[in-house]
C-alpha positions as CSV (number, residue, x, y, z in Angstrom):
1,M,20.6,-2.1,-15.6
2,K,18.1,-0.1,-18.1
3,I,15.2,1.2,-16.7
4,Q,13.0,-0.9,-18.9
5,E,14.5,-3.6,-18.2
6,R,13.9,-2.9,-13.9
7,K,10.3,-2.5,-14.9
8,Q,9.7,-6.0,-16.8
9,K,11.2,-7.6,-14.0
10,R,9.2,-6.1,-11.9
11,E,5.9,-6.6,-13.7
12,R,6.8,-10.2,-14.4
13,R,7.5,-10.7,-10.3
14,H,3.9,-9.1,-9.9
15,K,2.1,-11.6,-12.4
16,R,3.4,-14.5,-10.5
17,V,2.5,-13.0,-7.1
18,R,-0.9,-11.8,-8.8
19,S,-1.4,-15.6,-9.9
20,R,-1.4,-16.8,-6.3
21,L,-3.6,-14.0,-4.7
22,L,-7.1,-13.5,-5.7
23,G,-9.2,-10.6,-3.4
24,T,-13.0,-11.1,-2.2
25,S,-15.3,-9.1,-0.9
26,S,-14.4,-10.5,2.6
27,L,-10.7,-11.1,2.1
28,P,-9.9,-8.1,-0.2
29,R,-6.4,-7.6,-1.6
30,L,-4.2,-4.6,-0.3
31,V,-2.4,-3.5,-3.4
32,V,0.8,-1.3,-3.4
33,F,2.2,0.5,-6.2
34,R,5.0,2.8,-5.7
35,S,7.0,5.9,-7.4
36,N,9.5,8.2,-6.6
37,Q,6.8,10.5,-5.5
38,K,4.0,8.6,-4.5
39,L,2.9,5.8,-2.8
40,H,-0.8,4.0,-3.7
41,A,-2.5,1.8,-1.7
42,Q,-6.1,0.0,-2.8
43,L,-8.3,-2.9,-1.2
44,V,-9.2,-4.5,-4.5
45,D,-12.0,-6.9,-5.0
46,D,-11.5,-9.2,-7.5
47,Q,-14.5,-11.0,-7.9
48,K,-16.1,-8.3,-8.6
49,N,-13.3,-6.1,-10.5
50,T,-13.6,-2.9,-7.7
51,T,-11.9,-1.0,-6.1
52,I,-13.0,-1.1,-2.3
53,A,-10.5,1.4,-0.8
54,S,-7.3,3.8,-1.9
55,V,-5.2,5.9,0.1
56,L,-2.2,8.0,-1.9
57,V,0.5,8.8,0.2
58,P,2.9,11.7,-1.1
59,L,6.6,11.0,-0.4
60,K,8.1,14.0,-2.8
61,D,8.5,16.9,0.3
62,A,9.4,14.3,2.3
63,G,13.0,15.8,2.3
64,K,12.1,19.5,2.5
65,A,10.4,18.6,5.6
66,G,13.5,16.8,7.2
67,I,11.7,13.5,7.7
68,V,13.0,10.3,5.9
69,M,10.9,8.8,2.9
70,A,10.1,5.7,4.7
71,E,8.9,7.7,7.9
72,K,6.8,9.9,5.8
73,A,5.0,6.7,4.2
74,K,3.6,6.0,8.0
75,Q,2.2,9.9,8.4
76,L,-0.8,11.0,6.7
77,K,-1.7,14.9,7.3
78,V,-5.7,15.4,7.8
79,T,-7.1,18.4,8.9
80,K,-3.6,19.2,11.0
81,V,-3.8,15.6,12.7
82,M,-1.1,13.3,11.9
83,F,-2.3,9.9,11.0
84,D,0.2,7.2,9.5
85,R,-1.0,6.1,6.3
86,G,-1.1,2.5,6.8
87,G,-3.4,3.5,10.2
88,Y,-5.7,5.6,8.0
89,M,-6.1,2.6,5.5
90,A,-6.8,0.5,8.2
91,E,-9.6,3.0,9.6
92,K,-11.1,3.1,6.1
93,A,-11.2,-0.7,5.8
94,K,-12.8,-1.3,9.3
95,Q,-15.7,1.3,8.3
96,L,-16.1,-0.9,5.8
97,K,-16.1,-3.8,7.9
98,V,-12.8,-5.4,6.7
99,T,-10.5,-6.7,9.2
100,K,-8.2,-9.3,7.2
101,V,-6.7,-8.6,3.4
102,M,-4.3,-10.4,1.2
103,F,-1.0,-8.1,0.9
104,D,0.1,-8.0,-2.8
105,R,3.4,-5.9,-2.4
106,G,3.3,-5.4,-6.3
107,G,6.7,-6.9,-7.4
108,Y,8.6,-4.7,-4.9
109,K,10.8,-6.0,-2.2
110,Y,9.0,-5.9,1.8
111,H,11.8,-2.8,2.6
112,G,11.5,1.0,2.6
113,N,8.3,2.6,1.7
114,V,6.6,-1.0,1.4
115,K,7.7,-2.1,4.9
116,K,6.2,0.6,6.8
117,F,3.5,1.2,5.3
118,A,2.5,-2.5,5.9
119,E,3.7,-2.7,9.5
120,A,1.3,1.0,9.9
121,A,-1.4,-0.8,8.6
122,R,-0.8,-3.9,10.9
123,E,-0.9,-1.8,14.0
124,G,-3.5,0.3,12.5
125,G,-5.7,-3.3,12.7
126,L,-5.2,-5.4,9.6
127,Q,-4.4,-9.0,9.8
128,F,-2.7,-10.3,6.9
């Protein structure tokens, strides 16, 4: 399968999912975008067309540290303290007084890095 075809299929799946999801200020949309090097997550209010909070997860150096990429998606190094990235997003959401979100997997399958991130966000206190 060509790369362009794969990308177009993912974009079609994402459009189909987005047609059913609408984030609000009380129930924002948790969007996930992944690449080979990074995983981006954002809390989006679609009514105001604004991003409330975002997290960037570098995955590229995961092999060097001996950590599996899926496990790397759970961790975040902030001032020499290891947080899980989904939990860090949950902390940001709690500061904004958001407890419930709508999870938008962005057309990706719910496995690997996307699944680990979602599980870590749930463990951090987000409900979806």
